[in-house]
N, C-alpha and C positions, 0 to 999 in steps of 0.2 A: 835558220831562225827556227825559234822552239815557239809552240803553240798555247794558247791558252783560252779560258771563258771571258768573255768578259760582254756583260751586260746580256748574258742569256744567248751568246753565240759564240762560237769557235773563230779565232783570229790568231793570225800574226803576231808574236811580240815586239815589239821596236824597241823595249827597253834594255839595257846588258843589266845582267846579274851583277851584285857587289863581287867588288873585287878589294878584300882591304889593303892587298901590298901594291896597291896603283897610288902611284904618286901624282899622275895628270887623269882626271877624271873627265869624261867625254858630257856632252850635254844631256845624253839619253841613257845612261850610265844612271842605275840606283847604286844609292851610296849608303854605305853602313852608316849607324849612329855617329861614330866617333867621326869618321870624315865628314859629316852631313854640319855638325857643330863647328868642326873646325870651319866650315866654309865662312868668310866676310859676308858675301853676296848668297845669301839661299834660294831667291826668288827662282821659280821653276825648276829647282832640283828636286830629283825622288828621293826618299829614305826608306829603309828596311828598318821595321822594328824586329829583334829577339826576343823569344821569351824571357821576360826579368826586368825587360827595358820597356818602362812604363813610358805612352808619348805626351806625357808633361813637357816635356822640353819642345814638343812642338806647338804648342799650343796660340804662342804667341805669331804664327807663321802660316797658321792653316790657310789661309787665303793665298799664300803663295806656292803651295807645293801642289804640284797636279797629282803624284801617286805618291801612297806610302803604303808599302806593303809590309805585310805581316809574315814572319815565318810561324812555320807548325813544323820542328824536326822531328817531330812525333803525334799520334792522333790523338794521343791520350793526353795533350797538354792544351789544358784551356783557357788558358790567360789570352790567347789572342781575340778570343770569341769578347772579352772583355774592353779589351784594347780600340777594337771595331765599333763597337756601342759608345764609348768613350770618346774616341773621335769625330763620331757624327754627332755624339748630343753636343758637341761645343763646337758644332757647326764646318766641319769639313765636308766639300762638296767634291773633293777631287776624286779619284779612281784608289779605289781602297780595295788591293787583292790580298787573298790569303794565298801565300806560297807553301811548299812542302809537301808534309806525307797528313794530308788530312783525309778521311776516304768521303766516297760520293754522297753516304748517307747524313753527314755533316752539312753539305754543302744549304739545303735549306735553312739552317740554323745558322750557318754563317751570312747567309744574305737577311735573314732579317735580324740580326745585327748591322747590318750595313753595308757587307762586302757585297761588292757588284763587280768583283773579276776575280777569276781562281786558276791560281796555276800548279796544277797538280805535280808531282814528283814525277807519276807516271803519264804520258799521254796519250797511250792505248785505248784509255778509256773514256775518252774527253765525249764523245756522242752520247755513251750511257750515261756521263756524268752531266750533262746538258740538261736528258729527259730528267731526273731526277730534281732539278728545280720545281718542275711541275708537279710533282710528287703529292703535295696536299694543294687542295683548293680553298681552303679556309683556315684560320687560325683563331683559336681560343683569345690566347694571351693577346697584349698587348706589346709593340717592340717597333724597333726604327722604323722598320717598313710600314707598318699598322700601327700608331700610338694609340687605337683606341680596343680594348677587348671586347671579345663578341659581342657581350649582352650590353655593351653602348650604344653598339651598332645597330641594332634591331630595334626596329619600330613599334 
């Protein structure tokens, strides 16, 4: 079983990775967007977004989705940051997981965009990655995790 970071802790992942060739998917299987869209009953089913697959098809079902995973195939592709922010702004309250090839230096920014789980391509640095979430004690800009900029929070 693979490990990931969720809400600042390293845990075992109880979800199965997407399998585009699977004709039958289990209840704890993350589905690719095409599989998810084909479902009659989407309640309780997790979905993974790839770069170029905007989250708009999920908007009418956000209350029923327990997990949205966003794939980062390369650390230079920043579209997933926007997907996370957009999902949270639309009211998604389930697990929002960054998956793949992002670097630990990006995790604070991913968290600020609403991601609360991180499944890194390489599990060997998870302890250091968890520690990186505390690299900054204050943020000047507004974000999903702090909607007011610093100058508005000062008394």
